[in-house]
C-alpha positions, 0 to 999 in steps of 0.5 A: 215499178212501184211497190207498196211497202208493208211497213208503210201500210201498218204505220198508216193504219197505226196512226188512225188507231192512235188518233182514235185513242187520242180523240177519245182521251181529249173528249174525256178531258173535255168532259171531266177535266182530268189532266191525265186524260189531257196528257194521254190525248197529247201523247196520242196525237203526237205519236199518231203524227209520228206514225203518219209521217213514217207510213203515208209518205212510203205509200205515196213515193219511193223517192228516198230523199223525200222519205229521209225528210219525212223520217226526220219529221216523224222522229221530231214527233217521236221526240215530242212524244218523249217530252210528253212522256216526261211530263206524264212521268212527272205528273204521275209520281216524280213531282214530289221529288223533281221539278218539271223544269229540271226534267226538261232541262235534261231531256230537251237538249238530248232531243235536240242533239239527237234530231241534229245528228239524225238529220246529218247521218240517217239514210233510207233504203227501199227493199223490194223483197219483202217490200219494206222501207228501211230507215237506218241511223249511224251507231252514234245516233243509235247510242244517243237514242238509247241514252234518252230512251233509257233515261225516260224509262229509268224512273218507271 
């Protein structure tokens, strides 16, 4: 029997809301050429894509192999979002101290290693009570995620 996962529904709804924010930011960028609005637009689009790939496939199928690959694709967009956040941090305050190229040289390899480890070690389960899709990573991948997220958050 097919059950609609609750988290798939909320992620799908979140993607629509995030895209609305992104489109508004991109229209604002188009009218006043504020680079920060453009960065927010890119950030919203990539995060909206991540939420879309987390949510919509879970509404359509219960095939755990298909959900594993859409989870990987969603996390690819999460990593793109992180790189846009690095660009945003550089634009807001770090550009006086660090070159953007130096920041990307540190964060892009972490993202590549993280995505590779995730592809090889993550797995998906579907619980029936409550109806949820559960994405699980191995401890090594979780440690790598923590490192890159902490590295992004430290300058703030």
